[in-house]
C-alpha positions in Angstrom: 26.9 -25.0 -21.2 25.4 -27.6 -23.1 22.3 -27.0 -25.3 19.8 -29.6 -24.2 16.7 -28.9 -26.8 15.6 -25.9 -28.8 11.8 -24.8 -29.3 10.1 -22.7 -31.5 7.3 -19.9 -30.7 4.8 -19.0 -32.6 7.1 -16.7 -34.9 9.5 -19.7 -35.4 12.1 -17.9 -33.6 14.5 -20.7 -31.7 14.6 -20.7 -28.4 17.5 -22.3 -26.9 17.2 -24.5 -23.4 20.5 -24.9 -21.5 21.8 -26.8 -18.5 23.5 -23.8 -16.6 24.7 -22.7 -13.3 24.9 -18.9 -12.9 27.8 -18.2 -10.9 26.4 -15.5 -8.8 23.5 -17.6 -7.5 23.8 -20.6 -5.0 20.6 -23.5 -5.2 18.3 -24.1 -2.8 15.6 -25.0 -5.2 16.3 -27.4 -8.0 14.9 -27.5 -11.6 14.4 -23.7 -11.9 13.5 -22.2 -15.0 14.9 -18.7 -16.4 14.8 -16.8 -19.5 18.4 -15.0 -19.7 19.9 -12.2 -21.5 23.2 -13.2 -22.7 24.0 -10.6 -24.5 22.1 -7.2 -25.8 19.9 -7.7 -29.2 16.7 -8.3 -30.7 14.6 -10.7 -29.5 16.2 -13.8 -30.5 19.2 -13.7 -28.1 16.7 -14.5 -25.3 17.5 -18.0 -23.8 15.4 -20.4 -21.5 18.1 -21.8 -19.0 16.8 -25.0 -17.3 18.4 -25.9 -13.4 19.4 -22.2 -12.4 20.2 -22.6 -8.8 18.2 -20.0 -6.7 19.6 -17.8 -4.4 19.6 -18.2 -0.8 17.3 -15.3 0.5 18.5 -12.2 2.8 16.2 -11.8 5.9 13.8 -9.0 4.1 13.8 -11.2 1.0 10.4 -13.7 -0.2 10.7 -16.1 -2.7 7.8 -16.3 -5.6 6.8 -19.4 -7.2 5.6 -17.3 -10.4 2.1 -18.3 -12.2 3.0 -15.2 -14.6 4.7 -12.8 -15.3 4.3 -9.8 -17.8 6.3 -8.6 -20.2 7.0 -4.5 -19.5 8.2 -2.1 -22.4 11.4 -1.5 -20.2 11.8 -5.6 -20.7 12.4 -5.1 -24.3 14.6 -2.0 -23.7 16.7 -3.7 -21.5 17.2 -6.5 -23.8 18.0 -4.2 -26.4 20.4 -2.3 -24.4 18.7 0.3 -22.5 20.6 0.5 -19.0 23.6 -1.1 -20.5 25.7 0.8 -17.8 24.1 -0.7 -15.2 23.4 -4.0 -16.7 26.5 -5.0 -18.9 29.1 -5.7 -16.1 26.4 -8.7 -15.0 25.4 -10.3 -18.2 24.1 -12.8 -18.3 21.2 -11.9 -16.6 17.4 -12.5 -15.9 15.1 -10.2 -17.2 11.3 -9.2 -16.1 10.0 -7.1 -13.4 6.4 -7.7 -12.6 4.9 -11.4 -11.1 2.5 -12.8 -9.8 2.8 -16.6 -7.7 2.8 -18.0 -4.7 5.0 -18.0 -1.4 7.5 -20.6 -1.7 9.9 -19.4 1.3 10.7 -16.4 3.1 13.5 -14.8 4.7 14.0 -14.3 9.0 12.5 -10.9 9.2 9.9 -11.5 6.9 6.3 -10.5 8.6 4.1 -10.2 6.4 3.5 -13.2 4.1 3.4 -17.0 4.7 4.4 -20.0 2.6 1.3 -20.7 0.4 0.3 -17.3 0.6 -0.9 -15.7 -3.2 1.0 -12.6 -3.9 2.2 -10.1 -6.7 4.5 -7.0 -6.9 7.2 -5.7 -8.9 11.0 -5.2 -8.9 12.9 -2.0 -8.9 14.1 -0.9 -12.6 17.8 -1.7 -11.8 17.5 -5.1 -10.5 19.6 -7.7 -11.6 17.6 -10.9 -11.0 14.3 -10.4 -13.0 11.0 -12.2 -12.5 11.2 -14.4 -15.9 11.9 -17.4 -13.6 10.3 -20.2 -11.8 11.2 -18.6 -8.6 11.5 -14.8 -8.0 13.2 -13.1 -5.6 11.4 -9.9 -4.2 11.8 -7.8 -0.7 9.0 -8.0 1.5 8.2 -4.2 0.3 7.6 -5.1 -3.2 4.9 -7.4 -2.6 1.4 -7.4 -1.3 -1.4 -10.1 -1.6 -3.3 -11.0 -4.3 -6.8 -10.3 -4.3 -8.9 -13.5 -4.5 -10.9 -11.5 -7.1 -8.1 -11.6 -10.1 -6.3 -14.3 -11.6 -2.2 -14.4 -11.5 -2.4 -13.5 -15.4 -4.5 -10.5 -14.1 -2.6 -9.7 -11.5 0.8 -9.8 -13.2 -0.1 -6.9 -15.1 -0.2 -4.6 -13.0 2.1 -3.5 -10.0 5.1 -1.9 -12.3 2.6 0.1 -14.5 0.6 1.3 -11.2 3.5 2.0 -9.2 5.2 4.3 -11.8 1.9 6.2 -12.2 1.6 6.5 -8.6 5.0 7.7 -8.1 4.1 10.3 -10.3 0.9 11.5 -9.4 1.4 10.9 -5.5 5.1 11.3 -5.0 5.8 14.0 -7.2 2.3 15.9 -8.1 1.0 15.0 -4.8 -2.7 15.1 -6.2 -5.4 16.0 -4.3 -9.4 15.8 -4.7 -11.1 18.2 -7.3 -7.7 18.8 -9.1 -7.3 18.3 -12.7 -4.8 15.9 -14.6 -3.6 15.5 -18.1 -2.6 12.0 -19.2 -0.7 11.6 -22.6 -0.9 7.9 -23.5 -3.8 7.4 -21.7 -4.2 3.9 -23.6 -0.7 2.3 -22.2 -0.5 0.8 -19.3 1.0 3.5 -16.9 -1.4 6.1 -18.2 -4.8 3.8 -17.8 -3.3 3.3 -14.3 -3.1 6.6 -13.5 -6.4 7.6 -14.8 -7.7 5.0 -12.5 -5.6 6.3 -9.8 -6.5 9.8 -10.3 -10.2 9.0 -10.5 -10.0 6.9 -7.2 -8.6 10.2 -6.0 -11.6 12.5 -6.9 -9.5 13.7 -9.6 -11.0 15.1 -12.9 -9.3 13.3 -15.5 -8.3 14.4 -19.5 -6.5 11.8 -21.6 -5.0 11.7 -25.1 -5.2 8.2 -26.5 -6.0 6.2 -30.0 -9.3 5.7 -31.0 -9.4 1.7 -30.0 -9.1 3.0 -26.3 -10.9 5.9 -26.3 -14.1 3.8 -24.9 -11.9 1.9 -22.5 -10.5 5.4 -20.8 -14.4 7.0 -20.5 -15.5 3.9 -19.3 -12.6 4.2 -16.3 -13.8 7.4 -15.5 -11.8 10.0 -17.2 -14.0 13.1 -18.3 -12.4 13.5 -21.8 -10.5 11.4 -24.2 -9.0 12.7 -27.0 -7.8 10.7 -30.2 -4.7 12.5 -30.9 -4.5 10.6 -34.8 -7.8 12.3 -35.6 -8.0 16.0 -33.1 -5.8 18.3 -32.3 -5.5 18.1 -28.5 -4.7 22.1 -28.4 -8.3 23.1 -29.7 -10.0 19.9 -28.4 -9.0 20.4 -24.5 -10.4 23.8 -22.5 -8.6 25.1 -19.1 -5.5 24.8 -16.8 -4.5 21.5 -15.1 -2.9 20.6 -12.0 -0.8 18.1 -13.2 0.7 16.7 -16.4 1.9 12.7 -16.8 3.5 12.4 -20.2 4.1 8.7 -21.1 4.9 9.7 -24.3 7.8 11.8 -23.6 8.4 13.6 -27.0 9.5 17.7 -27.2 5.9 18.1 -28.6 4.0 16.6 -25.9 6.4 18.4 -23.4 5.7 22.0 -25.2 1.7 21.3 -24.9 2.0 19.8 -21.6 3.8 22.6 -20.3 1.5 25.3 -21.9 -1.6 23.5 -20.3 -0.4 23.4 -16.5 -1.4 26.7 -14.0 1.3 28.1 -12.0 2.3 25.8 -9.4 1.3 22.8 -11.5 3.6 19.8 -12.4 4.8 18.2 -15.4 6.0 14.4 -15.3 7.4 12.4 -17.8 8.7 9.1 -18.1 11.1 9.8 -20.6 13.9 11.2 -18.5 17.5 10.9 -19.9 19.6 9.7 -16.9 20.2 5.9 -18.0 20.5 7.1 -21.7 23.1 9.5 -21.1 24.9 7.2 -18.7 24.7 4.5 -21.0 26.6 7.0 -23.9 29.0 8.9 -21.6 29.4 6.4 -18.6 28.7 6.8 -15.0 31.5 9.6 -14.5 30.3 12.0 -17.1 26.9 10.7 -17.8 25.3 10.9 -14.7 26.3 14.4 -13.7 25.3 15.7 -17.3 21.8 14.3 -17.0 21.5 15.8 -13.0 22.8 19.1 -14.6 20.3 19.1 -17.5 17.5 18.0 -14.9 18.3 21.0 -12.8 18.3 23.6 -15.6 14.6 22.1 -16.9 13.7 22.8 -13.3 15.0 26.2 -13.5 14.0 27.0 -16.9 10.3 25.9 -16.0 10.3 27.3 -13.0 11.1 30.7 -13.9 9.2 30.6 -17.3 6.1 28.8 -16.1 6.3 28.8 -12.5 5.7 24.6 -12.5 7.7 21.7 -11.3 9.5 19.3 -14.0 9.9 15.9 -12.9 12.2 12.8 -14.4 9.7 10.0 -12.8 10.4 6.3 -12.4 8.9 3.3 -10.7 10.4 2.4 -7.5 8.7 -0.1 -4.6 6.4 1.9 -2.5 4.5 -0.1 0.3 2.3 2.7 0.8 1.2 2.8 -3.0 1.2 -1.2 -3.3 -1.2 -1.4 -0.6 -3.5 1.0 -2.2 -3.0 -0.4 -5.5 -4.1 -3.9 -3.9 -7.2 -2.5 -2.2 -8.1 -0.9 -5.7 -7.9 -3.5 -7.4 -9.6 -6.0 -4.8 -12.4 -3.5 -5.2 -12.5 -3.5 -9.0 -11.6 -0.2 -9.6 -8.1 -0.4 -11.0 -7.1 -3.2 -13.7 -4.8 -3.5 -16.7 -6.6 -5.4 -19.7 -4.4 -8.4 -21.0 -4.6 -8.3 -24.7 -2.2 -11.7 -25.0 -0.8 -14.9 -23.1 1.9 -16.8 -24.2 4.0 -19.9 -22.2 7.4 -19.0 -20.9 8.5 -21.3 -23.5 7.6 -18.7 -26.2 9.3 -15.6 -24.7 11.0 -15.1 -27.9 7.3 -14.8 -29.7 6.1 -12.8 -26.7 8.9 -10.3 -27.4 8.8 -10.0 -31.4 5.0 -9.4 -31.1 5.7 -6.3 -28.9 8.2 -5.0 -30.4 6.4 -5.5 -34.1 3.5 -3.7 -32.4 1.5 -6.8 -33.3 -0.3 -6.6 -29.8 -1.1 -3.4 -28.4 -2.0 -4.2 -25.2 -0.6 -6.0 -22.4 1.1 -9.4 -22.9 1.8 -12.0 -19.9 4.0 -14.7 -19.9 2.3 -18.0 -18.7 4.9 -20.2 -16.1 
């Protein structure tokens, strides 16, 4: 493939433009750019290819002209090799999960959207064709109308994180009004989404965080925010909880969270081991091993504490997206964007996230 030109981001890292055809894609729109992962590694492996063909739509799919896409921690982990067992047979792949933009075309069975409509949404974690591209393809169930009250940059930061929190709270824990929720990592995108979703459901929320996010968490409706860098959460927090969402997923937060739950409660962690075990041992051994490990933990904690234990993941949920869209439109759910980069500086954006130079949400503009 021919190198067209090389650009550099703020960090000075090179970003290669290539004229390319991905053999699995058939062109219906020309001149489409896409950020490609040709191999696993650091931010420097990312390449921006030009003239990438766009596949023909399946009946339930929507072609979205992307205006903004957010950089999720999962994007960085996939780039570095997480989920290798799923993605490696298909590289080069387009990465990215979130998108906000305009409908460019619709499949024959799509009824909810029309061309020109502003939408936002997110792909499943294992999707092979991501959203870091001029034209993203999502199923009808993975999109919802973008409220006019927010920009594409703001909208692109929301769906993947909010849907992850939605599944934990609504599908796993099934929280209801009046219950108590403890969130480990309330300053992150998933944790902050969970706080706002729970408050909107009438729950009482306590969150752990770092100092600079404490005021924001309290302003979002949490009743208590504990700075874990200066406070002992086991001393600062009182009483039992109906649900614990652990976005940190360390042995210490698991131990503390489990002990804070009342009988019948739900502990949910984002750090499930299905992908890591499958990457390490392959599908044949790794997947049954992960299933066995999860079952063992479920039985262990049900017996010792009388609680339910979950590995929770994002998935498309039309009901969840509809509620997220309603709350976003009402100003009750938002994820602050710390910094934006043009898509041509995707390497710099990933470097900044990897080096923790930008603690908040990063968005790429197209």
